[in-house]
C-alpha positions as CSV (number, residue, x, y, z in Angstrom):
1,G,-0.2,0.3,0.3
2,A,0.9,3.4,-0.1
3,P,0.2,6.5,2.8
4,L,-0.5,8.7,0.4
5,R,-2.0,9.7,-3.1
6,I,-1.4,12.4,-5.4
7,R,-4.0,13.3,-7.4
8,G,-4.6,9.3,-7.9
9,V,-0.1,8.8,-7.7
10,K,0.7,6.5,-5.3
11,I,3.5,7.8,-3.1
12,G,4.7,5.6,-0.3
13,G,5.4,2.3,1.4
14,S,5.2,-0.3,-1.1
15,S,4.8,1.6,-4.4
16,R,7.8,2.5,-7.0
17,M,9.8,5.6,-6.4
18,K,8.1,8.2,-7.8
19,V,9.7,10.3,-10.8
20,L,9.1,14.9,-10.1
21,A,10.9,16.7,-12.8
22,E,11.8,20.4,-12.4
23,I,11.0,22.7,-14.5
24,V,13.0,25.8,-13.2
25,D,12.2,29.4,-13.7
26,A,9.1,28.9,-15.2
27,T,7.4,31.4,-14.6
28,R,9.6,33.1,-16.5
29,L,9.0,30.7,-20.0
30,P,6.6,31.6,-22.4
31,P,3.4,29.7,-22.2
32,S,3.9,27.4,-25.4
33,A,7.9,27.1,-24.1
34,L,6.3,26.1,-20.6
35,A,3.5,23.5,-22.1
36,E,6.7,22.1,-24.5
37,K,8.1,20.9,-21.6
38,V,6.0,20.1,-19.9
39,R,4.5,17.3,-22.2
40,Y,9.0,16.8,-22.6
41,Y,8.8,15.5,-19.1
42,E,6.0,13.6,-19.5
43,E,7.3,11.5,-22.8
44,Q,10.4,11.2,-20.6
45,G,8.2,9.1,-18.2
46,A,8.0,12.0,-15.1
47,D,5.2,10.8,-12.9
48,M,4.7,14.4,-11.9
49,I,6.0,18.0,-12.0
50,D,7.1,20.4,-10.2
51,L,7.0,24.4,-11.6
52,G,10.6,25.9,-9.9
53,I,9.2,29.7,-9.1
54,P,11.9,32.2,-9.2
55,L,12.4,34.5,-6.1
56,D,11.2,38.0,-7.7
57,A,7.6,36.3,-9.1
58,H,4.6,38.1,-8.9
59,P,1.4,35.4,-8.0
60,C,-0.6,36.2,-10.3
61,Q,2.9,34.6,-12.2
62,V,2.9,31.5,-10.6
63,K,-1.7,30.9,-10.8
64,A,-1.0,31.3,-15.3
65,A,1.6,28.8,-15.3
66,L,-0.4,26.4,-13.0
67,Q,-2.9,27.2,-15.4
68,T,-0.3,26.3,-18.4
69,A,0.8,23.4,-17.1
70,K,-2.9,22.2,-16.2
71,K,-3.6,22.9,-19.7
72,A,-0.5,20.5,-21.3
73,T,-0.5,17.4,-18.8
74,N,-3.5,15.1,-16.2
75,L,-0.5,14.2,-14.2
76,P,0.2,16.0,-10.7
77,L,1.7,19.5,-10.4
78,S,3.7,21.0,-8.0
79,I,5.4,24.4,-7.1
80,D,8.3,25.4,-5.4
81,T,8.8,28.6,-3.6
82,I,9.4,29.8,0.3
83,R,7.6,33.3,-0.5
84,P,4.6,32.3,1.6
85,E,2.4,34.8,-0.8
86,L,3.6,32.3,-3.3
87,I,2.5,29.8,-1.6
88,L,-0.8,30.6,-1.3
89,A,-1.1,31.8,-5.1
90,G,-0.1,28.3,-5.9
91,L,-2.8,26.7,-3.6
92,E,-5.5,28.9,-5.0
93,A,-5.0,27.7,-8.9
94,G,-4.5,24.0,-7.9
95,A,-1.2,22.6,-7.4
96,D,-1.7,19.3,-6.3
97,L,1.8,19.0,-4.2
98,L,3.9,22.5,-2.7
99,L,7.4,22.6,-2.1
100,S,8.7,23.6,0.2
101,L,7.4,24.9,4.0
102,N,9.9,25.9,6.4
103,A,9.1,27.2,10.4
104,G,9.5,30.6,8.1
105,N,6.1,30.1,6.7
106,L,4.2,27.4,8.1
107,P,2.8,29.6,10.5
108,L,1.6,32.1,7.4
109,V,0.5,29.4,4.9
110,G,0.4,26.1,7.3
111,D,-3.4,26.8,8.4
112,A,-4.5,27.4,4.6
113,V,-2.3,24.4,3.0
114,A,-3.8,22.1,5.5
115,R,-7.9,23.4,4.5
116,A,-6.8,22.6,0.6
117,L,-6.0,19.3,1.9
118,V,-2.7,19.9,-0.6
119,P,0.7,17.4,0.8
120,A,3.7,19.4,1.0
121,V,6.9,18.6,1.1
122,I,9.1,19.6,4.5
123,I,12.8,21.0,4.6
124,P,14.2,21.9,7.9
125,G,15.1,25.4,8.7
126,P,15.6,28.5,8.6
127,G,19.2,29.0,10.2
128,S,19.3,25.3,13.1
129,I,16.2,24.5,13.0
130,S,15.5,21.1,12.3
131,L,13.5,18.4,9.6
132,E,11.8,17.1,12.5
133,E,10.7,19.9,14.7
134,N,9.1,21.4,11.1
135,L,7.4,18.2,10.2
136,K,6.1,18.1,14.3
137,R,4.8,21.9,13.4
138,A,3.5,21.1,10.1
139,M,1.4,17.5,11.1
140,E,-0.1,18.9,14.7
141,A,-1.6,22.0,11.5
142,G,-3.3,18.6,9.8
143,I,-0.6,18.8,6.6
144,S,0.1,15.7,4.9
145,V,4.3,15.7,5.0
146,I,6.9,14.4,2.5
147,A,10.5,15.2,4.6
148,D,13.3,16.7,2.9
149,P,16.3,15.3,4.4
150,V,17.6,17.7,1.8
151,L,21.0,15.6,-0.1
152,D,24.0,18.0,-0.7
153,P,26.2,17.9,-3.6
154,P,29.3,15.8,-3.9
155,M,32.0,17.5,-1.4
156,Q,30.0,19.9,-0.2
157,G,28.7,17.1,2.2
158,L,27.0,14.1,-0.1
159,V,27.8,11.2,2.4
160,F,26.8,13.3,5.7
161,S,23.6,14.2,4.3
162,L,23.4,10.4,3.0
163,Q,23.6,9.5,6.3
164,R,20.9,12.1,7.4
165,Y,19.0,9.9,5.0
166,L,19.3,6.6,6.4
167,L,19.0,7.6,10.1
168,F,15.5,9.7,9.1
169,C,14.3,6.4,7.3
170,Q,15.0,4.3,10.5
171,D,13.4,7.0,13.0
172,H,10.2,7.5,10.9
173,P,9.5,4.6,8.9
174,D,5.7,5.9,7.7
175,I,6.7,9.5,6.3
176,P,7.6,9.6,2.9
177,L,10.9,10.6,2.0
178,F,12.1,13.4,-0.8
179,F,15.2,12.4,-2.2
180,G,16.6,15.3,-4.1
181,A,18.8,13.7,-7.0
182,G,19.4,17.1,-9.2
183,N,21.7,18.2,-6.2
184,V,24.1,15.6,-7.2
185,T,23.5,15.0,-11.2
186,E,23.9,19.1,-11.8
187,L,26.7,19.7,-10.1
188,I,28.8,16.4,-10.8
189,D,31.2,16.2,-14.2
190,A,30.6,13.0,-15.2
191,D,27.6,11.8,-17.7
192,T,24.0,11.4,-15.4
193,V,23.1,8.0,-16.4
194,G,25.1,6.0,-14.6
195,V,25.1,8.3,-11.7
196,N,21.3,8.6,-11.9
197,A,21.2,4.5,-11.9
198,L,23.7,5.1,-8.5
199,L,21.4,7.5,-6.9
200,A,18.4,6.2,-7.5
201,A,19.9,2.7,-5.9
202,I,20.8,4.4,-3.5
203,A,17.6,6.1,-2.5
204,A,15.9,3.2,-2.8
205,E,18.1,2.1,0.2
206,T,16.8,4.8,2.3
207,V,13.4,3.8,1.1
208,A,13.0,7.1,-0.2
209,S,9.4,7.5,-2.7
210,I,9.8,10.9,-4.9
211,L,13.3,11.1,-6.8
212,F,13.2,14.6,-8.0
213,T,15.2,16.5,-10.6
214,P,15.9,18.8,-12.8
215,E,17.3,19.1,-16.0
216,C,19.2,22.7,-16.2
217,S,22.8,21.9,-17.3
218,S,23.3,20.6,-20.6
219,K,25.5,17.4,-18.7
220,A,21.8,16.7,-17.0
221,A,19.7,16.3,-20.0
222,G,18.1,12.9,-20.0
223,S,18.1,12.0,-15.7
224,V,14.4,12.0,-16.2
225,H,14.4,9.4,-18.4
226,D,17.7,7.6,-16.6
227,L,15.6,7.9,-12.9
228,A,12.1,6.6,-14.4
229,L,13.9,4.1,-16.0
230,A,16.1,3.0,-12.5
231,S,13.0,3.6,-10.3
232,R,11.5,0.7,-12.6
233,I,13.6,-1.5,-12.4
234,I,15.0,-1.2,-8.9
235,L,11.1,-1.8,-8.3
236,L,12.0,-5.3,-10.5
């Protein structure tokens, strides 16, 4: 079974790891280019699509981007921002998942997120505030949570972050885990096929539920297809 469903897509439990493909700076793309990118990710095997929202975006741009994406696909759509007014705009426009809530925005948006019954990815911070503290806040507000212990890039704490994942999955086996594979593939100068295969295997060992990646740098092209295939191979 799966503890969570996002518009019919099973998340966590014994279900296959799902690939969430991010469109970076989605609000800066013209509608035709955004729709094309959405369709491309769907063809590559993405299970869900994330609209990355730049910090200077306006709430009406968030709503417009979501409307464009909804016309282009039936896949679940998330928005990725920590700004409270943009999170609320995404909620109003019908986002299926929210990235990312922490102690900085939870007091301002938590009740609205809980009322909308939209699940959210919880991150640590700001500052020294722990992931566990933020999860507790979110769950007390009535939000369905997915935890992101944050995968750090190579040579910037990658191994220590994997230790965080292992400890978290041992302590909280019932909370779905978010695995930001793109934090590694975008910042390693190597072919992504093998790196993604290895990352997917590592994610599976930490019982991750969501594999998250953009294809931002040219060297990371094909990452969505790599992870979609890897998640199926691992299930087999």
